N, C-alpha and C positions, 0 to 999 in steps of 0.2 A: 505495501500498499504507499505508493509515494507522496511526500508530504509535499503538497503545491505548495500554503503556504500563499497566493494570490488573491490577491480581493478586484474582480470584476464586476462592478454592479452589482456589490453587497452580497455578491455570489460566493464570499468564505466562510467555510462552516468548522463543525470539529467533529472528529472522530477518536470517543474515547477507549481505550487500551484497558487499563481496571481504575481500581481505586485503592489508597493507600494511607493509611497515618501523615501528618504532613512531614516530612523529613529536613529540615535547613540546612543542612548540614551532606545530605544525601547526592548523589555522583548523579553528572549529566545519563539517563536510562540510553538516547541514543539522537544521532545528532538528525534535524526537523521535530521530535519532539516530548515536550515543555508537559510544566505542571499546572492545573486552574484550583484557587486553595479557595476553600468556601472552611473557615472556622479552623479547625487541624487534624482536617481529612483533605486530599487534592485527588483530583484525578487527571491520569496522566494522558496525556493526548496531543493528538496531528493536527494542525488545522489542514482544511484541506478545498479544494474547489469543485462546489457545488454544481457545477455545471456541468464535471465531468466526471464525480463523485458523488454518487444521488444512493437515494432507495432505487430508484428505477434503475439505473444502472448497475448497481449491487443485485439487484432480483436476475439482472436479463442477464449477467453475467455465471453466475451461481446454476446455471442452468442451461447455459452454451458454449462457455469457455472454459475451459481444467486446465489449462496452462495461467489463465490470470487466476484462476480462483485457489490453486495450490499456491501460486509466487504469495498470494497477498494473506489468504491464511493460516502462513509461513511465519509470513513477516507480524503478522497479529499476534501468534503464539509465542514468538521472540520477544518481542515487546515487554509484553507481561512476564515473563519467563524471566529478562534484561531488570525491570522493574522487582522483581520479587529475589531477588541477588541484596538487597536495602531491607528488607524486613516482611511482614504478612504484606498478599494482595488478596482484593476480589479481583479477579475476573471478570469481564461481561465481554455477550455478548457479541462477535462477528455481525460486525456490517451496522453496528450504533451508530446514528448519526445527528448531530443537532447542528441545527442550524444558524443559531447564532450562541455567541459566550452567555445570554442573559438565561436562556434557555436550557441549558445544561450547567446553569450555576442551579438555577430552580429545581433541575431535576437532585442535587446535589442537598441544598435544603430539603425537599421532599421527604428525601429518605437516609436523614442524616444521621436521626436517632438507630436505625436499621445500617446503614453502616454498622455506625462506630460496635453497634452488636457483634454483627458478624467478625468485625476484625478481633474483637474481645477475641470469639469465639475457637479461630482460627491462628491464634497467637502459640508462636512453639508448637505449630500443627504444620504435617508433609501431605501431601494426598500420593500415592503410590496405586497403581496400575496393579492387579493380579490376575492371570490367566491361565484356565488348562485345557490344555489339550489331549486329546485321548488317538494314539495309535493305534488304530481299530485293530488288526490282525494279532497284535503280541499283545492286546489287554484280552480277545480269546483264547489265545492261547494258552494266557496266562488262567484265567478263568479259569475253561479244561481243569489242565491239573489242580488247582483249589478243590474244585467239587465235587464232592461225594458221588451223588447223583450221579452227577456227567462220566467222569472217573468211571462208576458201575457200569455203563451203557456200554463208552467203547468200552471197554472187557466183555461188553455180550457181543456186540457185533464181530468184535475179533474171532470169536469163534462158529460165526454164520455163516453159511454158504452167501457164496458174490451176491448169486439174486436176490437175496431178502434182506442183505444190508441195507439196505435203501428204504426201508419203511426205520431203520435205526437212525442213520443220519438226517431222519428227517423228524424224528422226535430229539434228537442233538439237538439241529436247528434249534427248535423250537425253545426248545430247556435252555438256550444260551441264549432267543435274543430275552423270556424273562430273569434271565442271572443277569443279564449283561444291565437292563435297563437298573433292575435295580441293586445293584453293584454298585453303579455311577453315581446313583443318587446318595449312597448309603456313604461315598469317598466326598460326592463335593458336600454334605453335609457337614462333616466330620473336619472337613478344612476353613468352609466360614465360620463354624462355633469356634473353633480352636481361635482365626480373624479377628472374630467377636471381642475377645478373651482380652487380642492388645489391642483394639482400634475403636476411636472415640464413637467410628459411624463408617456401615459400608452401605455403598449403592451399586446395585447388582444392573448390569444394565443389558442391551438383544447379544443376541450372541454371535460369533465372526463365522465367517465359512472353514473354511478345512479341521473338522473338528474337532472345534470351540467346544466347550460344555461349561465354561466359567470364566465371566468376564468382567471382574468386579471393581472396584476402585474403594480403597481404604482411604480413612483418615487419620494420624498416626501421632500421637505423641511423641516430640522428640526422644522422650525420657524412655520409652515403649520401643524404638526402633532395630533395637540389638534383640530384646526377646521378638519383634515382630521375624526378621530376618532369621532366628534362630528357629524359629517353625516353618518359615520357608525349606528352608536349608533340610528338618527335618522330613519335611511333606515329599524335595526331591527324591531324596535317598530312597524314599517308602513308597515312590509314586514312578518311578523311572523303571525300575525290573519287571512291575507288570505294566510300559506301554502310558504312564501319567505320568507326563510332562508339562513342569509348573515354570508359571515366566513371570517375575515382578520385573516393571519399573518406575524409576522414579528418582529422585523422587518431584514433583509437579506442584507449580501453586494448583490450588482448591478447586479446579474448573466443576469437579461434580457434586462442591456443597453450598453451592452460590447462588441462589436463584434470583434474579433482580428484572423488576420492569422495567423501562424506561417510562 
């Protein structure tokens, strides 16, 4: 998102990235980015040319221009991440625009108490993403070795004539499908329960492609970060031999734990 700083026929507007507590000595977030202050909070913003970057432009580009979308969303997140280095921030939704400084300050005033409450809640906390993927064939093979009922059917199949083995194969397939769902759910419940023990809050998102079975965002107190990482290590060690891979990313600004309307 290029900061234009152009003021033609009153078309200069403001694009906010996030809200943070005012820090007089905070270093500049990025070239072309500045702070708009209200009491003891501030919005980190770029000035934009509304004749080139407006709500219609954003809406159309998001639908038709993948390169533009990737570039501008990346910049949006990069600016928030840079501001996050100076302390707690409240990320704002991509594409939020204000036509005047006055309207931006009115938003800060309207949500001032909510912003302060959120900043206090998020202080000394980090967001981490936790995802789990299943390597289907490996997980099924592990399940067959661990499940006594399936093992008995496999033994029965081994002594049957080849012409009748198809029936046992069918029974094994049905049993695997049933046990697979239950075993996956059991693992997920255990992992989520362990994460809940060390996290302030967990947000579950829609599953991703490629055998993703868990897609969670975790809000964690910094003083519990070592415990959180210990849980991840233990779950990885337990899951990898049976085809369950746990992936953690972070720390991130708390994208999944704020909800601010313009």
